C-alpha positions in Angstrom: 49.2 100.0 62.8 48.9 99.7 59.0 52.2 99.5 56.9 53.2 102.3 54.6 54.5 99.6 52.1 52.1 98.2 49.4 50.7 94.8 50.1 52.2 93.3 46.9 55.7 94.8 47.6 58.4 92.1 47.4 60.3 91.2 50.6 63.9 92.1 50.7 66.1 89.3 52.2 69.1 90.7 53.9 71.8 88.8 55.7 70.7 87.7 59.0 72.2 88.8 62.3 73.3 85.4 63.5 74.3 86.7 67.0 70.9 88.1 67.5 68.9 85.4 65.8 70.6 82.5 67.5 71.8 83.5 71.0 72.5 80.0 72.0 75.6 78.2 70.5 74.9 75.7 67.8 75.0 71.9 68.7 78.1 70.1 68.6 76.5 67.5 66.3 73.3 68.2 64.3 71.0 65.5 63.0 71.8 64.4 59.5 70.1 66.2 56.8 70.4 64.4 53.5 71.8 66.8 50.8 70.9 66.2 47.2 73.5 68.4 45.1 72.0 69.6 41.7 73.9 69.1 38.6 75.7 72.1 37.3 77.9 73.1 34.4 80.8 75.5 34.3 84.5 75.9 34.4 85.0 74.6 38.0 82.7 71.7 37.4 84.8 70.7 34.4 88.0 71.2 36.4 86.6 68.9 39.1 85.7 66.3 36.6 89.0 66.3 34.7 91.0 66.1 38.1 88.6 63.4 39.3 89.0 61.2 36.1 92.8 61.8 36.3 93.2 60.8 39.9 90.9 57.8 39.7 92.9 56.6 36.6 96.2 57.0 38.3 94.9 55.1 41.4 93.7 52.2 39.2 96.7 52.1 36.7 99.7 52.4 39.0 99.5 48.9 40.6 99.6 47.4 37.0 102.7 49.2 35.8 105.9 47.0 35.8 109.5 47.9 36.6 112.3 45.5 36.1 114.5 45.1 39.1 116.4 41.8 38.2 115.8 38.2 38.9 114.0 37.2 42.1 112.9 40.8 42.6 109.3 42.2 42.5 108.5 43.9 39.3 105.5 46.0 40.3 106.4 49.6 39.8 104.8 50.9 42.9 104.7 48.4 45.8 104.6 48.8 49.5 105.7 45.3 50.5 104.8 45.1 54.3 105.8 41.5 54.6 109.1 42.0 52.9 109.6 45.4 54.6 110.3 47.2 51.4 108.8 50.1 49.7 109.4 50.1 46.0 108.6 53.3 44.0 109.9 52.8 40.4 113.8 53.0 40.7 113.5 54.0 44.5 113.7 51.2 47.1 113.2 52.0 50.8 114.1 49.8 53.7 113.1 50.0 57.3 116.3 52.0 57.9 115.0 54.6 55.5 111.7 55.5 57.6 113.0 59.0 57.7 112.4 59.5 54.0 108.6 58.6 54.7 108.7 61.2 57.3 110.2 63.7 55.0 107.6 63.0 52.3 104.7 63.6 55.0 106.4 66.9 56.1 106.6 68.0 52.4 103.0 67.1 51.9 102.0 69.0 55.0 103.9 72.2 54.2 102.7 71.9 50.6 99.2 71.9 51.8 99.7 74.8 54.1 101.2 76.8 51.3 98.4 75.8 48.8 95.8 76.8 51.3 97.5 80.1 52.1 97.5 80.9 48.3 94.2 79.4 47.1 92.0 78.4 50.2 90.7 74.9 50.3 91.8 73.8 46.9 92.9 70.3 48.2 89.3 69.6 49.8 87.4 70.9 46.8 89.3 69.2 44.0 91.8 66.5 45.1 90.7 65.1 48.4 89.8 61.3 48.0 86.5 61.9 49.8 85.6 64.6 47.5 86.8 62.5 44.4 84.9 59.3 45.5 81.8 61.2 46.6 81.7 63.0 43.3 81.8 59.6 41.7 79.0 58.2 43.8 76.8 61.2 43.3 77.4 61.0 39.4 76.0 57.4 39.5 73.2 58.4 41.8 72.3 61.2 39.3 72.5 58.9 36.2 70.1 56.4 37.9 67.7 58.4 39.8 67.8 61.7 38.0 68.8 65.3 39.1 68.1 67.0 42.5 64.2 67.2 42.2 63.8 63.7 41.0 65.9 62.3 43.8 64.1 64.3 46.5 60.7 63.1 45.1 61.9 59.5 44.9 63.1 59.5 48.4 59.6 60.7 49.6 57.9 58.3 47.3 56.4 55.1 48.7 58.1 51.8 47.8 57.1 50.7 44.3 58.7 48.4 41.7 60.2 51.2 39.8 61.5 52.7 43.2 63.0 49.4 44.2 64.7 48.9 40.7 66.3 52.4 40.9 67.6 51.9 44.3 68.9 48.5 43.6 70.8 49.6 40.5 72.3 52.5 42.3 73.5 50.6 45.4 74.6 47.6 43.1 76.8 50.2 41.2 78.0 51.8 44.5 78.9 48.2 45.8 80.8 47.5 42.5 82.8 50.7 42.7 83.6 50.0 46.4 84.8 46.6 45.6 87.1 47.8 42.8 88.3 50.5 45.3 89.0 47.9 47.9 91.0 45.8 45.3 93.2 48.7 44.2 93.7 49.7 47.9 95.3 46.3 48.6 97.0 45.9 45.2 99.5 48.5 46.4 100.6 46.2 49.2 101.0 43.0 47.0 101.4 41.8 43.5 98.2 43.2 41.8 97.9 40.4 39.0 98.4 37.7 41.6 95.9 39.3 43.9 93.3 39.6 41.1 93.6 36.0 40.2 93.4 34.8 43.7 90.2 36.8 44.2 88.6 35.5 41.0 89.5 32.0 42.0 88.3 32.6 45.6 91.8 31.5 46.7 93.0 34.7 48.3 94.0 34.6 52.0 91.6 35.6 54.6 93.8 38.5 55.4 93.8 39.8 51.8 89.9 39.1 51.3 89.2 40.9 54.5 91.3 43.8 53.8 89.6 44.3 50.5 86.0 44.0 52.1 87.1 46.4 54.9 88.2 49.0 52.3 85.2 48.4 50.3 82.8 48.9 53.1 84.5 52.2 54.3 84.2 53.4 50.8 80.6 52.4 50.5 79.8 54.1 53.9 81.8 57.3 53.5 81.2 58.1 49.8 77.6 56.8 49.8 76.1 57.9 53.0 78.5 59.9 55.2 79.7 62.3 52.5 79.6 65.9 53.9 79.7 64.4 57.4 83.1 63.2 57.0 84.3 66.9 56.4 82.0 68.2 59.2 83.0 65.7 62.0 85.7 63.5 61.1 88.2 65.4 59.1 90.5 67.8 61.2 91.6 70.0 58.4 88.5 72.4 58.2 89.4 73.4 61.7 93.2 73.8 61.0 92.9 75.5 57.6 91.5 78.7 59.3 94.9 79.3 60.8 96.5 79.1 57.2 94.2 81.7 55.7 94.5 85.5 55.7 92.9 88.4 53.9 95.0 87.8 50.7 94.1 84.1 50.3 91.9 83.3 47.4 88.5 81.8 48.7 85.0 81.6 47.4 83.3 84.8 48.2 79.7 86.3 47.6 79.8 90.1 46.7 77.2 91.3 49.1 77.9 94.9 48.3 76.4 94.0 45.0 74.0 91.3 45.6 72.1 92.6 48.7 69.2 93.1 49.1 67.9 89.8 47.8 64.5 89.5 46.2 62.9 87.2 43.6 63.0 88.7 39.9 59.6 89.7 38.6 59.1 89.7 35.0 57.5 93.0 35.0 60.4 94.5 36.8 63.3 96.3 35.2 66.6 96.4 36.7 66.4 100.3 37.2 63.1 99.7 39.2 64.9 97.1 41.3 67.8 99.3 42.0 65.5 102.2 42.9 63.8 99.8 45.4 67.3 98.8 46.8 67.4 95.4 45.4 70.9 93.9 44.5 71.8 91.4 41.6 71.0 88.4 43.9 67.4 87.2 42.9 67.4 84.7 45.8 67.0 81.7 43.5 68.9 79.4 45.8 71.0 77.7 43.0 74.1 78.3 44.9 72.8 76.3 47.8 71.3 73.5 45.6 74.5 72.7 44.0 76.7 72.9 47.0 78.0 69.4 48.1 77.8 70.3 51.7 74.6 72.3 51.5 75.8 75.5 52.9 74.6 79.1 51.8 77.9 81.0 50.7 76.1 84.3 51.0 76.3 83.9 54.7 80.1 84.3 54.4 83.2 82.1 54.7 82.3 79.0 56.7 84.1 75.9 58.0 81.8 73.6 55.9 82.8 75.3 52.5 85.2 73.0 50.7 86.1 75.6 48.0 85.0 73.5 45.1 83.5 76.5 43.2 80.3 74.8 42.1 78.3 77.8 43.4 80.2 80.1 41.2 79.3 78.0 38.2 75.5 78.1 39.3 75.4 81.8 40.0 77.2 82.6 36.7 74.6 80.6 34.8 71.8 82.5 36.5 73.5 85.8 35.8 73.8 85.0 32.1 70.1 84.2 31.8 69.0 87.2 33.6 71.4 89.6 31.7 73.5 90.6 34.6 77.4 90.5 35.0 78.8 87.3 36.2 81.0 86.5 39.2 78.4 87.8 41.8 79.8 84.6 43.6 83.6 84.3 42.7 87.0 83.2 44.0 88.5 86.4 45.4 90.5 87.7 48.3 88.8 89.5 51.2 91.0 92.4 50.7 89.9 92.7 47.1 86.2 92.4 48.1 86.6 95.0 50.9 88.1 97.4 48.3 85.2 96.8 45.7 82.7 97.3 48.4 83.7 100.9 48.9 84.2 101.5 45.1 87.9 101.7 45.2 90.1 99.7 42.7 91.2 96.4 44.4 94.7 95.9 45.1 96.9 93.5 43.0 97.0 89.9 44.4 99.9 89.6 46.8 101.5 86.4 46.0 104.6 87.2 48.3 103.7 87.8 51.8 105.0 86.7 55.2 103.2 83.3 55.6 103.8 82.3 51.8 107.5 83.2 52.3 107.8 81.1 55.5 105.9 78.1 53.8 107.9 78.4 50.7 111.3 78.6 52.4 110.4 75.6 54.7 109.3 73.7 51.6 112.6 74.5 49.8 114.6 73.5 52.8 112.8 70.1 53.4 112.8 69.2 49.6 116.5 70.2 49.5 117.3 68.0 52.5 115.4 65.1 51.1 117.2 65.5 47.7 120.5 65.5 49.3 119.7 62.5 51.6 118.4 60.6 48.5 121.6 61.4 46.4 123.7 60.2 49.4 121.6 57.2 50.2 123.8 54.2 50.9 123.0 50.7 49.5 124.9 49.0 52.4 124.3 48.9 56.1 125.6 46.8 59.1 124.2 46.3 62.5 126.1 44.8 65.5 124.5 43.2 68.5 126.8 42.0 71.3 126.1 38.9 73.2 125.1 39.4 76.6 125.2 35.9 77.9 128.1 35.6 78.8 129.3 39.1 78.6 132.8 37.9 77.9 134.9 34.7 78.1 138.4 34.2 79.2 140.2 31.7 77.0 142.8 29.3 78.1 145.7 31.5 76.7 144.5 34.5 78.8 142.8 36.5 75.9 139.4 37.8 76.3 136.6 37.0 73.9 133.4 38.8 73.0 130.8 37.4 70.7 128.8 39.4 68.3 126.0 39.0 65.7 126.6 40.9 62.6 123.6 41.7 60.1 124.7 42.9 56.6 121.9 44.7 54.7 122.7 44.7 50.9 120.1 47.2 49.5 121.3 46.8 45.8 119.9 44.3 43.3 123.2 42.3 42.9 125.1 40.1 45.1 128.0 42.0 47.0 131.2 40.9 48.9 132.5 42.9 51.8 135.5 43.3 54.0 134.7 43.6 57.8 137.2 45.3 59.8 137.6 46.6 63.5 139.0 49.9 64.7 139.7 50.8 68.3 140.9 47.5 69.6 144.7 47.0 69.2 145.9 43.3 68.6 142.3 42.2 68.0 141.6 39.1 65.9 138.4 38.1 64.3 136.9 34.7 63.4 133.5 33.3 62.0 131.6 31.0 64.6 131.2 28.6 61.6 135.0 28.6 60.7 137.2 29.5 63.6 140.2 30.7 61.6 141.4 33.8 63.2 142.4 36.8 61.0 142.6 40.7 61.0 139.5 41.1 58.8 136.7 38.9 57.4 135.5 38.4 53.9 131.6 38.4 53.9 129.0 38.3 51.3 125.3 39.3 50.9 122.8 38.3 48.5 120.9 40.9 46.4 118.3 42.9 48.2 118.7 40.6 51.4 119.9 40.6 55.0 122.7 38.3 55.8 123.4 37.3 59.5 126.9 36.2 60.7 128.1 35.3 64.2 131.8 36.4 64.9 134.2 36.2 67.8 136.5 39.0 68.7 139.6 38.2 70.8 142.1 40.5 72.4 145.0 39.9 74.8 144.1 41.1 78.3 147.3 43.1 78.5 145.9 45.2 75.6 142.8 46.3 77.4 143.2 49.3 79.6 139.4 49.5 80.7 136.5 47.1 81.5 134.7 48.6 78.5 136.5 49.6 75.3 134.7 51.3 72.3 135.1 49.8 69.0 133.8 50.5 65.5 132.8 47.8 62.9 133.5 48.9 59.3 131.9 47.1 56.3 133.4 48.1 53.1 132.1 46.7 49.8 134.6 45.3 47.6 135.2 46.9 44.1 134.1 50.3 45.3 130.4 49.3 45.2 129.0 51.9 47.5 130.1 53.6 50.6 131.4 51.8 53.7 128.9 51.3 56.5 129.9 51.6 60.2 128.5 50.7 63.6 129.7 51.5 67.0 129.8 49.0 69.8 131.9 48.1 72.9 134.2 45.3 73.9 133.8 44.2 77.6 136.6 42.7 79.8 136.9 41.9 83.5 
């Protein structure tokens, strides 16, 4: 049957009905399709570039900063000393006893990410995620060496030649150099950075340090150079979690289909009045939004798990709209509530910053930050641990008294040597003595070097008549002399026949 439409009429591309076109569910893992993102200019591209440079600079500069902590102490401002079991972050020093601070920081980061996602969608993924930052850097190098999208596609299809080999060699050499530097700085946070650099340059680094640098370098080379969007699709769990953080008032990348559909290429002989009369929208189906996308998706199909919210499609589409003389923001950051209102021709509501989920996330963040601040303000620089000897459980002395032996560990978390008084409570008529001394007294004078743990063995002796039970609770109190910090306490027991 002949068609009523003229043979040269352009085809209108409308959004597909995925349920009808694809009755079978998509595979869990699709074969890798190499993506060649096209260069684009615009506000979001500039924002990504600025943030990328700032974050990379911070990553590279922090290990070189110095912080004076006194004689014999590490002077690296940010150091996670795993061998010494210390975390140094400028003036803050964390010991293994302070692991709850690390937990608190992780909770704050998680709640902050929830709040940022509820407000602005996947801003973390699009602008500050390390995978995004390093992939951006690798793609920039690739573009500088091999050219823009079309040049790279043709080069990949081109047979091997001297020019082909030279470009590939330069690109991968640059990638490997960036990966090696990344590996170095990744380990520089765990040891003294200048010392590590000199050891590596002199090929005098330990096997563990060199192997760790190579491991991080290899991961960087693979993830930013080859895996790229595959890390977001199949490795990172956040794309699947973030859907629960979004609602209709979250700011996400949206395509205004009410304005752009139906799609059709723009003909030079065609005016916009004619296109509108034919049912065409502002989208000229140029595909620029797809070509600049680092994950290769088509935002016109709606919100997708693969969208990282970087906004590059917004820049690309706005550039096209300027060139064809149409209003910008056909693709834009907006809320679904506002888009639904615009589609019906009604004024969009004001952006709702305050709503149930942002209130909950905000209150949680305030509470956790407040608890962390109070805990840091009250953080003690002294700690004591008590380990009672188990072999034997107790000793009966010739004079009838009962003796228990204990190992006392004093943690001096300050940067100066301190002296302490160690006393017992809960045991009447108890006497104390050091194993190395033997002199009995009611309290002991002990000392601990700066930023160190000192170990002492003590004996506690009590007349058997003063004991009313086989097990008596006691409390060991360590009081710094001169009021240098709060007393530390540890509970234990005294055993008797």
